[in-house]
GUTISE-287337 format. One record per residue (C-alpha): x, y, z; residue in one letter; residue number from 1. Coordinates in steps of 0.02 Angstrom, whole numbers. Example, Ala and Ser with C-alpha at 12.3 -4.5 7.8 and 13.67 -1.06 7.14 Angstrom:
+--------+--------+--------+------+-----+
|     px |     py |     pz | rest |  nr |
+--------+--------+--------+------+-----+
|    615 |   -225 |    390 |    a |   1 |
|    684 |    -53 |    357 |    s |   2 |
+--------+--------+--------+------+-----+
This chain:
+--------+--------+--------+------+-----+
|     px |     py |     pz | rest |  nr |
+--------+--------+--------+------+-----+
|   1118 |   -851 |   -334 |    x |   1 |
|    990 |   -877 |   -470 |    x |   2 |
|    848 |   -949 |   -367 |    x |   3 |
|    797 |   -971 |   -188 |    x |   4 |
|    670 |  -1106 |   -232 |    x |   5 |
|    722 |  -1278 |   -172 |    x |   6 |
|    648 |  -1441 |   -234 |    x |   7 |
|    531 |  -1522 |   -109 |    x |   8 |
|    515 |  -1365 |     -2 |    x |   9 |
|    380 |  -1232 |      4 |    x |  10 |
|    457 |  -1080 |    -81 |    x |  11 |
|    493 |   -928 |     26 |    x |  12 |
|    396 |   -768 |     -3 |    x |  13 |
|    520 |   -624 |    -10 |    x |  14 |
|    444 |   -462 |     55 |    x |  15 |
|    523 |   -291 |     29 |    x |  16 |
|    437 |   -142 |    106 |    x |  17 |
|    471 |     30 |    174 |    x |  18 |
|    395 |    204 |    182 |    x |  19 |
|    349 |    315 |     36 |    x |  20 |
|    496 |    373 |    -72 |    x |  21 |
|    625 |    264 |     17 |    x |  22 |
|    680 |    181 |   -147 |    x |  23 |
|    584 |     16 |   -154 |    x |  24 |
|    552 |     15 |   -341 |    x |  25 |
|    730 |     23 |   -407 |    x |  26 |
|    800 |   -100 |   -281 |    x |  27 |
|    657 |   -223 |   -307 |    x |  28 |
|    686 |   -223 |   -495 |    x |  29 |
|    871 |   -257 |   -473 |    x |  30 |
|    843 |   -395 |   -346 |    x |  31 |
|    709 |   -479 |   -452 |    x |  32 |
|    821 |   -475 |   -606 |    x |  33 |
|    965 |   -553 |   -508 |    x |  34 |
|    860 |   -687 |   -423 |    x |  35 |
|    741 |   -759 |   -554 |    x |  36 |
|    592 |   -670 |   -474 |    x |  37 |
|    433 |   -584 |   -525 |    x |  38 |
|    357 |   -442 |   -425 |    x |  39 |
|    189 |   -443 |   -336 |    x |  40 |
|    139 |   -266 |   -292 |    x |  41 |
|     76 |   -228 |   -118 |    x |  42 |
|     29 |    -46 |   -146 |    x |  43 |
|   -155 |    -13 |   -127 |    x |  44 |
|   -156 |    129 |   -255 |    x |  45 |
|    -68 |     33 |   -394 |    x |  46 |
|   -227 |    -71 |   -414 |    x |  47 |
|   -309 |     76 |   -504 |    x |  48 |
|   -295 |    107 |   -690 |    x |  49 |
|   -245 |    283 |   -740 |    x |  50 |
|   -169 |    327 |   -571 |    x |  51 |
|      9 |    323 |   -633 |    x |  52 |
|    103 |    483 |   -594 |    x |  53 |
|     35 |    515 |   -420 |    x |  54 |
|     69 |    336 |   -365 |    x |  55 |
|    244 |    324 |   -440 |    x |  56 |
|    184 |    169 |   -531 |    x |  57 |
|    324 |     67 |   -611 |    x |  58 |
|    357 |    127 |   -788 |    x |  59 |
|    314 |     23 |   -941 |    x |  60 |
|    498 |    -15 |   -970 |    x |  61 |
|    515 |    -77 |   -791 |    x |  62 |
|    366 |   -191 |   -812 |    x |  63 |
|    441 |   -254 |   -975 |    x |  64 |
|    603 |   -293 |   -884 |    x |  65 |
|    518 |   -384 |   -738 |    x |  66 |
|    344 |   -458 |   -741 |    x |  67 |
|    231 |   -370 |   -615 |    x |  68 |
|     70 |   -432 |   -537 |    x |  69 |
|    -63 |   -335 |   -441 |    x |  70 |
|    -58 |   -177 |   -547 |    x |  71 |
|   -198 |    -95 |   -649 |    x |  72 |
|   -329 |   -217 |   -587 |    x |  73 |
|   -484 |   -104 |   -592 |    x |  74 |
|   -537 |     68 |   -654 |    x |  75 |
|   -502 |    205 |   -527 |    x |  76 |
|   -689 |    234 |   -509 |    x |  77 |
|   -711 |     58 |   -436 |    x |  78 |
|   -662 |      7 |   -261 |    x |  79 |
|   -541 |   -135 |   -226 |    x |  80 |
|   -528 |   -211 |    -52 |    x |  81 |
|   -409 |   -320 |     46 |    x |  82 |
|   -513 |   -478 |     22 |    x |  83 |
|   -497 |   -461 |   -166 |    x |  84 |
|   -312 |   -426 |   -145 |    x |  85 |
|   -287 |   -590 |    -50 |    x |  86 |
|   -370 |   -685 |   -193 |    x |  87 |
|   -264 |   -591 |   -321 |    x |  88 |
|   -105 |   -625 |   -223 |    x |  89 |
|   -141 |   -811 |   -204 |    x |  90 |
|   -170 |   -829 |   -391 |    x |  91 |
|    -12 |   -732 |   -433 |    x |  92 |
|     97 |   -829 |   -311 |    x |  93 |
|     35 |   -996 |   -377 |    x |  94 |
|     66 |   -939 |   -556 |    x |  95 |
|    242 |   -874 |   -520 |    x |  96 |
|    295 |  -1028 |   -423 |    x |  97 |
|    222 |  -1144 |   -556 |    x |  98 |
|    350 |  -1072 |   -677 |    x |  99 |
|    496 |  -1101 |   -558 |    x | 100 |
|    518 |   -919 |   -513 |    x | 101 |
|    532 |   -829 |   -347 |    x | 102 |
|    403 |   -707 |   -281 |    x | 103 |
|    457 |   -534 |   -224 |    x | 104 |
|    315 |   -440 |   -138 |    x | 105 |
|    348 |   -254 |   -131 |    x | 106 |
|    250 |   -100 |    -79 |    x | 107 |
|    217 |     14 |     67 |    x | 108 |
|     33 |    -17 |    106 |    x | 109 |
|     49 |    -87 |    281 |    x | 110 |
|   -127 |   -153 |    300 |    x | 111 |
|   -116 |   -251 |    138 |    x | 112 |
|     59 |   -307 |    181 |    x | 113 |
|     -2 |   -379 |    345 |    x | 114 |
|   -109 |   -504 |    249 |    x | 115 |
|     50 |   -606 |    221 |    x | 116 |
|     82 |   -621 |    408 |    x | 117 |
|    -88 |   -623 |    493 |    x | 118 |
|   -274 |   -630 |    456 |    x | 119 |
|   -342 |   -457 |    414 |    x | 120 |
|   -508 |   -502 |    337 |    x | 121 |
|   -648 |   -620 |    384 |    x | 122 |
|   -798 |   -678 |    284 |    x | 123 |
|   -904 |   -525 |    320 |    x | 124 |
|   -994 |   -467 |    163 |    x | 125 |
|  -1031 |   -281 |    152 |    x | 126 |
|  -1196 |   -256 |     60 |    x | 127 |
|  -1200 |   -139 |    -89 |    x | 128 |
|  -1323 |    -28 |      4 |    x | 129 |
|  -1196 |      0 |    143 |    x | 130 |
|  -1057 |     31 |     17 |    x | 131 |
|  -1165 |    163 |    -66 |    x | 132 |
|  -1218 |    242 |    100 |    x | 133 |
|  -1041 |    267 |    161 |    x | 134 |
|   -973 |    324 |     -7 |    x | 135 |
|  -1111 |    454 |    -19 |    x | 136 |
|  -1074 |    511 |    159 |    x | 137 |
|   -892 |    536 |    112 |    x | 138 |
|   -938 |    631 |    -46 |    x | 139 |
|  -1059 |    747 |     46 |    x | 140 |
|   -971 |    772 |    213 |    x | 141 |
|   -793 |    716 |    181 |    x | 142 |
|   -683 |    621 |    300 |    x | 143 |
|   -750 |    719 |    449 |    x | 144 |
|   -923 |    649 |    416 |    x | 145 |
|   -856 |    472 |    408 |    x | 146 |
|   -759 |    496 |    570 |    x | 147 |
|   -911 |    566 |    660 |    x | 148 |
|  -1018 |    419 |    605 |    x | 149 |
|   -884 |    299 |    666 |    x | 150 |
|   -884 |    386 |    835 |    x | 151 |
|  -1071 |    355 |    844 |    x | 152 |
|  -1068 |    170 |    799 |    x | 153 |
|   -906 |    126 |    891 |    x | 154 |
|   -879 |    265 |   1019 |    x | 155 |
|   -749 |    175 |   1125 |    x | 156 |
|   -639 |    117 |    983 |    x | 157 |
|   -600 |    257 |    863 |    x | 158 |
|   -425 |    276 |    935 |    x | 159 |
|   -388 |    105 |    860 |    x | 160 |
|   -384 |    170 |    681 |    x | 161 |
|   -318 |    322 |    589 |    x | 162 |
|   -472 |    431 |    562 |    x | 163 |
|   -372 |    544 |    446 |    x | 164 |
|   -339 |    401 |    325 |    x | 165 |
|   -487 |    367 |    209 |    x | 166 |
|   -418 |    195 |    166 |    x | 167 |
|   -436 |    147 |    350 |    x | 168 |
|   -586 |    247 |    411 |    x | 169 |
|   -705 |    213 |    266 |    x | 170 |
|   -687 |     21 |    266 |    x | 171 |
|   -700 |     21 |    456 |    x | 172 |
|   -866 |    113 |    450 |    x | 173 |
|   -932 |     -1 |    313 |    x | 174 |
|   -889 |   -155 |    415 |    x | 175 |
|   -965 |    -86 |    574 |    x | 176 |
|  -1128 |    -42 |    485 |    x | 177 |
|  -1135 |   -208 |    391 |    x | 178 |
|  -1105 |   -313 |    547 |    x | 179 |
|  -1185 |   -211 |    684 |    x | 180 |
|  -1023 |   -236 |    782 |    x | 181 |
|   -898 |   -115 |    856 |    x | 182 |
|   -717 |   -105 |    798 |    x | 183 |
|   -662 |   -205 |    951 |    x | 184 |
|   -790 |   -342 |    915 |    x | 185 |
|   -737 |   -350 |    733 |    x | 186 |
|   -554 |   -363 |    783 |    x | 187 |
|   -593 |   -505 |    903 |    x | 188 |
|   -686 |   -595 |    765 |    x | 189 |
|   -539 |   -566 |    649 |    x | 190 |
|   -416 |   -649 |    767 |    x | 191 |
|   -508 |   -813 |    740 |    x | 192 |
|   -504 |   -799 |    550 |    x | 193 |
|   -384 |   -910 |    451 |    x | 194 |
|   -215 |   -839 |    399 |    x | 195 |
|   -214 |   -841 |    208 |    x | 196 |
|    -26 |   -870 |    183 |    x | 197 |
|     14 |   -973 |    337 |    x | 198 |
|     94 |  -1116 |    239 |    x | 199 |
|    230 |  -1006 |    162 |    x | 200 |
|    393 |   -962 |    249 |    x | 201 |
|    426 |   -777 |    232 |    x | 202 |
|    581 |   -667 |    236 |    x | 203 |
|    544 |   -482 |    260 |    x | 204 |
|    656 |   -329 |    243 |    x | 205 |
|    609 |   -152 |    293 |    x | 206 |
|    701 |    -18 |    194 |    x | 207 |
|    743 |    140 |    290 |    x | 208 |
|    836 |    303 |    263 |    x | 209 |
|    895 |    442 |    375 |    x | 210 |
|    742 |    551 |    407 |    x | 211 |
|    811 |    712 |    332 |    x | 212 |
|    867 |    620 |    176 |    x | 213 |
|    694 |    543 |    159 |    x | 214 |
|    613 |    714 |    176 |    x | 215 |
|    721 |    778 |     34 |    x | 216 |
|    671 |    629 |    -74 |    x | 217 |
|    487 |    661 |    -36 |    x | 218 |
|    503 |    843 |    -88 |    x | 219 |
|    594 |    797 |   -249 |    x | 220 |
|    462 |    666 |   -289 |    x | 221 |
|    319 |    789 |   -265 |    x | 222 |
|    405 |    915 |   -378 |    x | 223 |
|    437 |    783 |   -513 |    x | 224 |
|    257 |    720 |   -508 |    x | 225 |
|    190 |    894 |   -540 |    x | 226 |
|    317 |    922 |   -678 |    x | 227 |
|    269 |    757 |   -760 |    x | 228 |
|     84 |    802 |   -771 |    x | 229 |
|     -3 |    753 |   -610 |    x | 230 |
|   -133 |    891 |   -627 |    x | 231 |
|   -181 |    836 |   -802 |    x | 232 |
|   -187 |    654 |   -746 |    x | 233 |
|   -313 |    702 |   -613 |    x | 234 |
|   -418 |    802 |   -734 |    x | 235 |
|   -434 |    646 |   -841 |    x | 236 |
|   -475 |    538 |   -689 |    x | 237 |
|   -611 |    660 |   -633 |    x | 238 |
|   -690 |    648 |   -806 |    x | 239 |
|   -690 |    458 |   -784 |    x | 240 |
|   -780 |    471 |   -616 |    x | 241 |
|   -640 |    422 |   -497 |    x | 242 |
|   -714 |    531 |   -361 |    x | 243 |
|   -842 |    393 |   -336 |    x | 244 |
|   -700 |    295 |   -257 |    x | 245 |
|   -648 |    379 |    -93 |    x | 246 |
|   -491 |    273 |    -76 |    x | 247 |
|   -429 |    338 |   -243 |    x | 248 |
|   -477 |    521 |   -241 |    x | 249 |
|   -436 |    541 |    -56 |    x | 250 |
|   -256 |    482 |    -72 |    x | 251 |
|   -108 |    598 |    -53 |    x | 252 |
|    -65 |    695 |   -209 |    x | 253 |
|   -238 |    671 |   -281 |    x | 254 |
|   -338 |    755 |   -143 |    x | 255 |
|   -224 |    908 |   -143 |    x | 256 |
|   -239 |    930 |   -331 |    x | 257 |
|   -428 |    913 |   -319 |    x | 258 |
|   -429 |   1047 |   -184 |    x | 259 |
|   -326 |   1160 |   -298 |    x | 260 |
|   -439 |   1129 |   -448 |    x | 261 |
|   -591 |   1168 |   -341 |    x | 262 |
|   -516 |   1330 |   -277 |    x | 263 |
|   -487 |   1270 |    -99 |    x | 264 |
|   -297 |   1273 |   -114 |    x | 265 |
|   -188 |   1403 |   -198 |    x | 266 |
|    -83 |   1334 |   -343 |    x | 267 |
|     78 |   1398 |   -265 |    x | 268 |
|     40 |   1296 |   -108 |    x | 269 |
|     11 |   1132 |   -200 |    x | 270 |
|    186 |   1060 |   -199 |    x | 271 |
|    215 |   1105 |    -17 |    x | 272 |
|     52 |   1024 |     39 |    x | 273 |
|     87 |    862 |    -55 |    x | 274 |
|    260 |    859 |     23 |    x | 275 |
|    193 |    893 |    198 |    x | 276 |
|     58 |    761 |    189 |    x | 277 |
|    179 |    634 |    115 |    x | 278 |
|    299 |    665 |    258 |    x | 279 |
|    158 |    642 |    383 |    x | 280 |
|    113 |    479 |    297 |    x | 281 |
|    291 |    418 |    317 |    x | 282 |
|    280 |    446 |    505 |    x | 283 |
|    122 |    341 |    511 |    x | 284 |
|    199 |    206 |    402 |    x | 285 |
|    352 |    193 |    513 |    x | 286 |
|    243 |    177 |    667 |    x | 287 |
|    141 |     41 |    581 |    x | 288 |
|    294 |    -60 |    535 |    x | 289 |
|    363 |    -40 |    711 |    x | 290 |
|    204 |    -95 |    799 |    x | 291 |
|    122 |   -215 |    676 |    x | 292 |
|    271 |   -300 |    592 |    x | 293 |
|    416 |   -282 |    715 |    x | 294 |
|    513 |   -433 |    649 |    x | 295 |
|    549 |   -358 |    479 |    x | 296 |
|    737 |   -347 |    455 |    x | 297 |
|    788 |   -162 |    443 |    x | 298 |
|    905 |   -105 |    305 |    x | 299 |
|    958 |     78 |    303 |    x | 300 |
|   1000 |    129 |    126 |    x | 301 |
|   1097 |    280 |    190 |    x | 302 |
|   1218 |    171 |    286 |    x | 303 |
|   1384 |    195 |    191 |    x | 304 |
|   1416 |      7 |    180 |    x | 305 |
|   1240 |    -26 |    114 |    x | 306 |
|   1247 |    123 |     -4 |    x | 307 |
|   1402 |     55 |    -91 |    x | 308 |
|   1320 |   -112 |   -133 |    x | 309 |
|   1133 |   -103 |    -97 |    x | 310 |
|   1088 |   -259 |   -197 |    x | 311 |
|   1215 |   -366 |   -105 |    x | 312 |
|   1156 |   -293 |     61 |    x | 313 |
|    976 |   -335 |     20 |    x | 314 |
|   1019 |   -513 |    -28 |    x | 315 |
|   1114 |   -532 |    135 |    x | 316 |
|    969 |   -459 |    233 |    x | 317 |
|    850 |   -586 |    155 |    x | 318 |
|    972 |   -725 |    194 |    x | 319 |
|    999 |   -681 |    377 |    x | 320 |
|    832 |   -598 |    413 |    x | 321 |
|    693 |   -674 |    514 |    x | 322 |
|    590 |   -801 |    419 |    x | 323 |
|    412 |   -798 |    481 |    x | 324 |
+--------+--------+--------+------+-----+
């Protein structure tokens, strides 16, 4: 099948997600090549220029093979939020469809992924002064300082977000301070916001693997990243000021190398800590998919039938999966 676009119908958005290291990149490239598609990234770290090795960013030859959108949008020292992502995604989808191609959205950033299924951002504008205040708090007191401030401004609600994830805790604090509202009040306001992609039918597939197999893949990936020059990549990013962006420098792989370079982590512990934190991230991702996007069609790549013909299994999953 060369195209899923049908004349006179709104094209389907095909969404392929799954936890870290599950194998999204290779399968997405093969599916896009077989189905006249271009790829729209939904990975919140691929937005940043120069963050290549630690994010497992698609290689130049992969991006030559299949056109990608949503990658290398801003310097790593600059923040990029979900509202800007929605605008970027809308522009990319319109562009891809205007050329008669299908859209394959792929990535593991659950919060950004949810934008295709539900409103996740309203029209609240965070002033530059608040952005600066919270970023400085993170730089001086770390994630613990951000979490403590959140407990002060929204004491009943901090169990609603992951306080150990800077990409969740930092924006939450900024929005609370900018609005004067608690997390609960902001979430109630959000429920009334428009859904940005409501007019598109959507078919979503969640890639999975057996947990032990995924742990082995995570360990291998951490080892390969270090072998390929992750430490040197981070030295260059530090020289470019990427530590001004908490979402970038606080991400897994990057924060552990920074700790090692600053003498807070022994070099021989680096690989193990990246592996451990990546595995913990996978647990959080799986919980997110289960609770926030339960209708995604699961596809276990370690199932023997799927493993023999993964591309055919994915196409079948898209065909029979739930269309939102």
